[in-house]
Every structure is written in C-alpha cells, then in structure tokens.
LUMKEMAR-224836 format. One record per residue (C-alpha): residue number from 0; residue in three letters; x, y, z. Coordinates in steps of 0.1 Angstrom, whole numbers, plus 5000, padded with zeros to 4 digits. Example, Ala and Ser with C-alpha at 12.3 -4.5 7.8 and 13.67 -1.06 7.14 Angstrom:
n->0; res->ALA; east->5123; north->4955; up->5078
n->1; res->SER; east->5137; north->4989; up->5071
end
This chain:
n->0; res->MET; east->5323; north->0645; up->3393
n->1; res->GLU; east->5313; north->0678; up->3379
n->2; res->PHE; east->5284; north->0697; up->3395
n->3; res->PRO; east->5262; north->0723; up->3380
n->4; res->LYS; east->5269; north->0759; up->3391
n->5; res->TYR; east->5237; north->0760; up->3411
n->6; res->LEU; east->5216; north->0733; up->3429
n->7; res->LEU; east->5182; north->0734; up->3446
n->8; res->ALA; east->5181; north->0719; up->3480
n->9; res->ASP; east->5154; north->0713; up->3506
n->10; res->ASN; east->5150; north->0698; up->3540
n->11; res->THR; east->5119; north->0687; up->3559
n->12; res->ASP; east->5133; north->0703; up->3591
n->13; res->TYR; east->5129; north->0737; up->3573
n->14; res->PRO; east->5097; north->0734; up->3554
n->15; res->GLU; east->5094; north->0771; up->3545
n->16; res->ALA; east->5131; north->0774; up->3534
n->17; res->ILE; east->5141; north->0775; up->3497
n->18; res->PHE; east->5178; north->0767; up->3495
n->19; res->VAL; east->5201; north->0773; up->3465
n->20; res->VAL; east->5236; north->0760; up->3466
n->21; res->HIS; east->5264; north->0777; up->3446
n->22; res->THR; east->5290; north->0750; up->3439
n->23; res->GLN; east->5318; north->0771; up->3425
n->24; res->PHE; east->5342; north->0795; up->3443
n->25; res->PRO; east->5330; north->0812; up->3464
n->26; res->ARG; east->5307; north->0784; up->3475
n->27; res->PHE; east->5277; north->0793; up->3495
n->28; res->ILE; east->5241; north->0783; up->3504
n->29; res->ILE; east->5214; north->0809; up->3503
n->30; res->ASN; east->5180; north->0806; up->3518
n->31; res->LEU; east->5158; north->0826; up->3494
n->32; res->GLN; east->5130; north->0828; up->3521
n->33; res->ASP; east->5150; north->0853; up->3541
n->34; res->ASP; east->5181; north->0859; up->3519
n->35; res->GLU; east->5204; north->0845; up->3546
n->36; res->VAL; east->5237; north->0834; up->3531
n->37; res->GLU; east->5261; north->0808; up->3546
n->38; res->TRP; east->5296; north->0809; up->3530
n->39; res->LEU; east->5313; north->0776; up->3527
n->40; res->GLU; east->5348; north->0791; up->3523
n->41; res->ASP; east->5373; north->0807; up->3546
n->42; res->PHE; east->5382; north->0841; up->3533
n->43; res->ASP; east->5413; north->0862; up->3538
n->44; res->ALA; east->5413; north->0900; up->3535
n->45; res->HIS; east->5420; north->0899; up->3497
n->46; res->ASP; east->5392; north->0874; up->3491
n->47; res->GLU; east->5368; north->0896; up->3511
n->48; res->GLU; east->5374; north->0926; up->3489
n->49; res->GLU; east->5367; north->0904; up->3458
n->50; res->LEU; east->5337; north->0888; up->3474
n->51; res->GLU; east->5321; north->0922; up->3482
n->52; res->SER; east->5321; north->0930; up->3445
n->53; res->GLU; east->5308; north->0896; up->3434
n->54; res->ALA; east->5283; north->0887; up->3461
n->55; res->GLU; east->5254; north->0908; up->3448
n->56; res->THR; east->5258; north->0893; up->3413
n->57; res->LEU; east->5260; north->0858; up->3426
n->58; res->ILE; east->5230; north->0861; up->3448
n->59; res->GLU; east->5210; north->0876; up->3419
n->60; res->GLU; east->5221; north->0847; up->3397
n->61; res->ALA; east->5209; north->0822; up->3425
n->62; res->SER; east->5175; north->0839; up->3426
n->63; res->ALA; east->5172; north->0838; up->3388
n->64; res->PHE; east->5182; north->0801; up->3388
n->65; res->TYR; east->5155; north->0794; up->3412
n->66; res->ASP; east->5129; north->0813; up->3392
n->67; res->ARG; east->5139; north->0794; up->3361
n->68; res->GLU; east->5137; north->0760; up->3378
n->69; res->VAL; east->5103; north->0767; up->3392
n->70; res->GLU; east->5091; north->0779; up->3358
n->71; res->ARG; east->5103; north->0746; up->3343
n->72; res->TYR; east->5085; north->0725; up->3369
n->73; res->GLN; east->5053; north->0744; up->3362
n->74; res->ASP; east->5054; north->0738; up->3324
end
C-alpha cells in the first residue's frame, strides 16, 4: 500500500494537539500545537547531518499541508 507523503492524525487523549505524520524518510510526527517532533527513524551520524539540512523544510511542508487541508474542509 502506498501512503500520501503527509497524513493528518488526531487522538481524543490529546484534544488540543494537531498531528501531521510524514510517511517518507525521514518519517516523523509533528504536533503543530507546540512544534514538537517525534522522529520514527534511528539515525547515524551521516543521517543526522542530512537531517539537519532537511528538517526545517520538511516541517514547513507539514505546516503548509495542514493549512491546505483545513482550507479544503472549510470550503
């Protein structure tokens, strides 16, 4: 099964949280309420260098994805 690059997620145990799941490497979940990121990968030193350069862009994409989805729901 192929997943979209980003997914929205929620959980009633965290009613204020807004989760976006990034399904491609490097996989992560971000809570847009507080910008906390949980990485779902184990990184070695080489990966960490690459991650530092990509992380900001991926998080900005996740936020833009959320904004786009909310806009579509409101239409």
